[in-house]
Structure formats: structure tokens, C-alpha cells
C-alpha positions, 0 to 999 in steps of 0.5 A: 499499500505505501507503495501505490500511495508513493506512486499516487503522490507521483502522479499528482505532481506529474499531472500538476507539473503538466497542466500548470502552464495551461491556467497560469496568468499569461501577464506574467509573461515577458513582453516584446515592450519589456525587451525594447524598455530594456535596450532603451535603459542600456542606451541611456547607461552608454551614453553615460559612459561616453561622457564621462570618457569625453567621446561626446559633450555634455550638451550632445550627451543631453540630446541623446537622453532626451530622446531616449527617454522620449522613447521610453515613454512612448514605448511604455504607453504601447498597450499589447494585446494579451495572448490566451489561446483558449478562454478561462473555462477551456483552459481549466477543462482541458487541465482537468482531461490531461491531468486525468489522463496523465494519471490513468496512463501512469497507472496503466504503464506501471501495471504493464511494466512495472515490479511491485513485488521487488524490494524498495531502495533508497537512491544515493542522493544525486550529485548536485548541478553545477551553476549555468548562466543564461542570458538574454540578448535584447532586440536591439535590431529592432531598436535600430529598425525603428529609429531607421521607420523614424528617420523616413518620416523626419529626414530632415532631422539632423539628430536623429542621423546621428543617433542612427550613425552611432547605433550602427556604429555599435553593432559594426554596420560601419557603412550605414554609419557612415552614410547617417553621419554624412546625412548628419553633418549636411544638415548641421555641419558645425554640430560639434562631434559630427564631423569626427564621427563621420570621418571615423566611420569612413576609417572603419568602414575603410579597413583602417585606411584614412582617405581624402574624404575622411580627411577633409572630415578630420580637418574640418572637425579639428576647425570647429573644435582644435581640442578634439582628441579622435580627429587629432589622433586620425590626422596623425594616422593619416600623414603616418599612412601618406609616409610622414611618420614624423609629422605624425608622432609629431602630432601625437605627442602634442595630443598626448601633451595637452591631454588630461593626466587619467584620459582612458585612451592616454597609455595607448596613444602612448604606446602607439607614439612608441611602436612608431618611434622605434620602427623609424629609429626616431627617439622620442624618450626625452619627450615622453619623459617630459610628459605624465608617465603612465600608470604600469599595466598590472597583470594578474599572474599565472598560479603555480601548480602548487597553488592549483593543488591547494585550491583543489584540496579545499572545500567546494564552498571555501573554493567559490569564496577564493576563486570570487576574492580573486576575481573581486582583486582583478576588477580593483586592479582594473579600476586603477588601471583601466587600460588593460583590454585582456583584463578585461576580457579575463573579468567578463570571462570569469564573472560568466563562471561564476554565473554572474552574468550581471556583473559580466554586463557591467564589466563589459560595459565599463571596458568599452567607456574606459578604452574609447579611443581605442578602436583595437581594444574596443573590437576586442571586447566586443569580439569578447563579449559576443563569444561569451553570450554577453548582450550589448547592455 
């Protein structure tokens, strides 16, 4: 009798598991509107990060925030239809019928194939499952599509074209980005940042080649704002590609000397200068020494075999605590010296291994903000994010 009582309980649980999805509230399901709002919220965070990094001016950042918030309000007011394939009464009847079928089928199956005469044994406890990380990439394409539709309706809005160019650039659609920036620049030729953004999109679309059109865009940008770091860097790169390596080094050293001491791209620019000078046999050590020295790059050393063995001998709980302390230590080092793309990749990977998708996403956002002005490092971060399954938040 005890066996049949246990089997009855199991059949009831199985029937409940099969029928609960039929009668649960559909209102609790995630909606497309929530996904769009999540993407817009992430765009707000990206604007804050870019303003802190100095890649966009405060008025431009305020305009972006205003537009994104307007779209959030517009999306929030949209009413989504409830999806309920059957009425409440029909769902209830279907659930009861399915439960009955499950119970009868289970009883018949056991009566045919089961062995109630065997002695009951206590199974060994199953090994706990390792935590898994799940990610849900928001539908960024739909958001970009909405912006595309908006520009079809309002083609004379320069800020809309600038936002579309920025969205294309973030998704590596560089040719479309350059075209959108070109339209924005044609409508507002003196808007801050438009010309240099257009030039950078042209460079990326040409696989790193600074074309004459891009040179003109950067020249116009520097004429509007002599402190435009992006324009000055790429104008130096244009000199290097045209054979004027000394002129490129002079341009970059001047830019480095006028940059803030905490500029996130300062250490990378110093490295570029050093490599260019070494390749051409030019001694720039004294000129670089006169500029604020870069912060030392700190990387976490690989553990020794003894350290690995000691960790494996620890209880599972202590192992997890030690791993988390090591990961947090890496995060602290990156705060002190953010110009370390390999370190950011290690941090993102470690966060994902620990199952902390939110922390991995935060690390990605911090890395993109810290490495602004370093296209190669940004590409490395984006590539690692895609391989790890970290969404673009």
C-alpha cells in the first residue's frame, strides 16, 4: 500500500507539472515592450559612459538622453494585447482532462511494465548540478529598425541621423554608419562631434585606411574644435599612412601632451607613439619623459602548480569564496589601471564562469568606457562579449 501511495503522489505531481502551464497567468510573461525598454535603458547607460570618457560633449549627451527617454515614454504607453489561446473555462477543462489522462496512463504503464514485488531501495543522492549562466540578448535590431523608420518620416532631423549613425557604428555596420553621419553633417555642419564621428566611421568602413574624404572630415572637425582628440589622432594616422611618419609622431606627442592625465586613451596613444618611433629609429624618450608617465600595467600572474593543488584540496564552499576574491581583486586592479583590454576580457570571462551575468555585463560597459579612443581594444572587447554571450548593455 505504501508503494501505491507513493506512486499516486508522483502521478499527481506529474499531472500538476503538465497542467499548471495551461492555467498560469499569461500576464506574467515577458513582453516585447519590456525587451525594448531594457535596450533603451542600456543606451542611457552607454551615453553616461561615453560622456564620462569624454567622447561626447555634455550638450550632445543631454540631447541623446532626452531622445531616449522620449522613446521610453512612448514605448511605455503602448498597449500590448494579451495572448490567451483559449478561454478560462476551456483552459480549466483541458487541464483537468490532461491531469486525468496522465494519472490513468501512469497507472496503466506501471501495471504493465512495473515490478511492485521488488523490495524498496533508497537511491543515492544525486550530485548537485553546476550553476549555468543564461543570457537574454535584447532585440537591438528592432530598436535600430524603429529609428530607421523614424528617419524615413523625418529626414531633415540631424540629431536623428547622428543617433542612427551611432547605432550602426556600435553594431559594426560602418558603411551605413558613415552614410547616416554624412546626412547629419549635411544638415548641421557645425554641430560638435559630427564631423569627427563621420570621419571615424569612414576609417572603419575602409578597414583602417584614412581616405581623403575622412581627412577632410577630421580637418573640418579640428577647425571647429582644436581640442577634438579623435580628429587629431586620425589626422596623425593619415600622415603616417602617407609616409610622413615624423609628422604623425609630432601630432600624437602634441595631443598626448595636452591630454588630461587621466585620459583613458593616454596609455594606448603613448604605446602607439613608442612603436612608431621605434620602427623609424626616432628617439622620443626625452619628449615622452616630459609628459606625465603612464600608470604601470598590472596583470594577474598565473598560479603555480602548488597553488592549484592547494585550491583543489579546499572544500567546495571555500573554493568558490577564494575564486570570487580573486575575481574581485582583478576588478579592483582594472579600476586602478583600466587600459588593459586583456584584463577586461579575463574579468568578463570569470564573471560568466561564476554565473554572474549582470556583473559580466557591467564589466563590459566599464571596459568600453575605459577604452574609448582605442578602436583595436574596443573590437577585442566586443568580440569577447559575443563569444561569451554577453549582451550589448
